N, C-alpha and C positions, 0 to 999 in steps of 0.2 A: 590613757583611759585603761582601767583595769581589766584584766582578762576574766571574762565570765566563765562559769561553770556550768555544767549539765543541770545541777540541782537549782541553780538560780533562775532556770527557765520553767521550773516545776511548780505549779500553783499548790495550795494546801486542800485542794479539793479532792475528795476519793473519786478515783476512776471508775466510772460505772458502766463498763462494758462487759459483755459476757466473758467468763474465762475462756481463753482460745481464740478469741475474736482478732482478727488480723489488724484491727485499729489500733491495739496496743502497741504494735511494732512501728506502725507510722508515727504515732505520738513520739515514741522513744527516738526515732530518727530525727525528727523536727527539734526536739529538745537537745539532742546533741550537735546537730548542725549549727544552731544560732550562735553558740559561743565562737565557732570558727568564722561565721559570716561577719560577727561584730568585730573581730580582729582583722579580717581581710578587708573589710570596708570601713572600718572606723565607726561603726554605728554605736550609739548608746541603746541601752534597753528601752528608753522612753519613745524611740522611733518605731517599735514595733507594734502592729495592730494584726490580731487574728480574727477574721470574720468568717461566719458560716451561716447556713440556711436552716433547714429541718432535716433531722435524719439521725441515725446513730452516729455518724461521722461528725455531724454538727455539734456534738457536745465538746468538741475539741478545745474551743476557746476557754472553757471553764478550767481545763487541766494545764493551761500555760499561764506563767506568770508575766503577762504583758497586757497590753490594752486589748480588749476584745469587744465584739459585737455579735451577738446571736440574733440573727435576722429571721425573716419569714421563708416559707417553703419556695426555693427557685430563684430567690432575690439576692441571693449572697453576692452574685458578680455585680449586679446593680448598686449594691451598697458598698463593694470594693472599689468600684469605678468612682463614686461619689467622693469617698475618703481620699483617694489618691488625686484626684483632680483638685480638691479643695485644699490638700495639704500635701503638695508632691514630696516634702521632706520624709513623709512617713514610708516605711517599707511595709506593704500589706501582704498578708499570707492569708489565704481562703481554703477552708476545708468544705468539701462538698462531696456528696455521694453520686452514683451513676443516675439515679432517678432524680434526685434533687437538681443535679445541673444539667442533665441532658433531656429530660422530659419538660416539666413545668418551667424550668430555667433555661430551656435550650436556647432560646432567642437571645437572652442576655449573654449566655456563655459564647456563641459564635461572634457576636458583635464586639465583645471585649477582646477577643482574639483578632477580629479583623481590624479594630482600631489600634491594636497593639499598646494596649494600657499597661504600664509598668506594674503589674501585680503578680503574684505567685499563686497559681491554682493548684491545689493538691486534691485530685480526683480520685476518691476511694471508689473501686470497682470490684463489688463483690456479686455482680450480675442479678441482684435481687433487692427489693424493698425491704430491709430489716425492721425498721422501727415500726411500721405499719403491717408487720406480721406476714410478710412473704408473698406479695404479688410479684409478677414478673416486672422488669424494668427494661429500659431501652437497651441495656447490653445482655439481657438474658439470652441463652443460647436458643436458636430455632428449634422448636419441639419441646422446650423445658416444661416440665410438670411443676406448676406452682399452685398456690392458693387461689389465684385468678385465672389459671390456665390448666384445669384438672386432666385436659385432654391433650395438653401440649400446645405451647404458643404457635401461632400461625403468622408471626411477624419476624422479619429479618432484623437481626440486632445491629446498633451502631458499632463501628469500631472507632473508639475516641481518637486514636491517632490519625486515622483518616479525616475524621471530622476536624481536627485541628489544622492539618496541613490543607485541607480544602478550603478553609477559611484563612488561609495565608498566614498561618501561624509562624512565629519567628523562632520558638522554642518548644520542643516537645521531648519528654523523656517518659521511660516506663520503668518501673521496678516492681518487686513482689514482697509481699509481707515478711516472709522468711529471710529475705536479705537485708537486715537493717543497715549494714555497712554501705551497700549499694544506694539505697535510699537516701542515707545521710549525704553521700557523695553527690547524688543528683540534686538534692535540695541546695547544697552549697553552690553548685554550678548554677541553678536557676536563680538564686539571689545575686549573682555576679551579673547575670544576663538583664540588659536594660530594654525591657519589653515584656509583653505577656508570656509568662512561663507556665505551661501546663505539665503537670507530673501526674501521670496515670499510675495509681498504686493498685496492684492486683491483690485484693484482700479476701480473706476467708470469713463467711458467715457461718458459724458452727451450728446455728439453730435452724435457718431457713434454707440455706444453700451449701451445706457443708461438703467441701471437696471440689468446688467450683473449679479451682486452679490446681487440682492434685496431679494432674498429668505433668505439671511443670514444677512442682515443689517437692516431689519424691527424691530424697537424696542420692538414690542409686542412678537415677535417670536424668536429674536437672541438667547436668552438663551437656547432654546429648540433645535435650529438647529445648534449650535456651541458648541464646548468644548474647554476651555482655559486650556492647559496641562502646568503644573510646575513640576519640578523635585522634587521627594520625596513626592508628594501630590496625593491623590486619583483622580482617573479619573471620576470625578462627573460633572454634568451639569444639566441644566434645571432651571426654575424660582425658584423652591424649593429646588434645589441642591439634588434631591431624585433620579435622573436618572444617571446612571452610565455604565462603560464597564467592561466586564468580558471576560475571554477565554471561548469558547465554541469548544472544539476539537481543531482544527487548525486555527480557526478564531476568530473574536471578535463579542461580542453579547451586545445589548442594554438592559439593565434590569432596573427595578425600585426597589429600596432599600424598603423594607417592603412588598413586593409582592412575592408570591411563594417561601417564605422562605428566600429571598434573604436579607443578612445583609451587613453592610459595609465592614466586613471582606472579602467578596466575590468580591469586587470591585479591579480592578487593580490599583496598585500604579505606578506612572509614573517615570520611570528610562531613563533619557536621555543620560545616560553615558554608558549604556551596550554596549559592543562591537558588539553583536549580532544584526543584523539590521531587524531581523524578525518583532518584534513588531512595530518598527518605521516605517517599510514599510506599514504595515497594516494601521497604524494611519494616514500616509501621504496620503493613497489611499481612505479613508473614504469620501463618497459623500452623500449629502442630496438627496433624503428623507430617504434612508435606514439607514443612520448613520449621527451623527452631523459632521460638517467639523471640523477638528483639527486646532486649533490656538495655539500659543505660540511656545517655543522651542521644538521640536520634537527630535531632535538628536544632542548630544554635546560630542564627544569623542576626546580623545587625540591621536594623530599620529604625526610622523616625518613630518615636513613641507618641501616642495621642496626648498624654499629660505635657511633654515638653513641646508639642505643636500648639497646644492651647497657651502655655506659657509664652513662647515666642510671639504668637498672634497679639495677645495682649500687650506686650511690650512694644511691638511695632505700632499697633494702633495708638498707644499712648504717646509714642515719640512723635506721630504725625498729627494728632489731635490738637485743634486749638482750644478746646474745652479741657480746663485744668481744675475746676472747682464748680460748686453748685451755682454760684452766681454767673459763671460763664455759661453754663447750660441754660440758665433762665433767660439770659440775655442773647442767645444765639437764635438764628433764624430771623423769621418775621416778628417784629415787636412793634407795640403801639404805646403811645402815650395818652392818657385819658385825662383830660383838664376838668 
């Protein structure tokens, strides 16, 4: 199989996102990741399908040189599920926004995760409805001033990571638009995961919610306000890589190596594959300024997938069934002869 290039996953369509929109970076990461995925997993380009709902991020299928399906608002996960179950050989990538996936599409979203359907969900989280001109979304911060909350929202936002893990998700990762290399790394790991992979991408909407993630993206402070987790590595962060996370009773605590007797041995080692989701939930829940925001693959565990379960069930029923063709069906059960 030939080695694909970045350019071979780019369509001939003009990218119609606002200059400075974080969606550009996520698109670039996906186009760069898929050549690696094809080489690692041995996929041909004909196996890729990109599905979306409605919203700014949902334009993404047009910009990918793959099969695509631009569906309706909130139904991308339902379409993705149908595609994967109907043709398990396809590798399905879904692009959806925080409003598209978590509001009108919330029910489809959590049940795809619960069922562990082998699809890859890229969740663009800019904490606003962008395409429909600036309404607050399920992830908008409490008190956010928007077109539909001029005096501030009075709703508590969803944390997508908590939602995924609460629905018994087997793969959750988080990245940020300014870190294309990390996003690409996450997408490659998601593709290798057999099950429902959810990747939250913290993106910036320059028109309606500019600077939503600025506390995390500032070059001077990013290292101290985010922590990139990698399986098997110590949970260290900071400009000098001297800050870390350790358990303090039933919770996490930020410490500095070399202070108060803290050594590297006290710092937790990230285990993305542990079945117990307790630590993963705490990591996904971390918020600045009390904690660094966790990026990277937070959870990656193996479980039976829905599509594999459907396939195995069909094969089992076929092997035990006495009905092999339509004549067998018509002559099964009670029959009568009419003279």
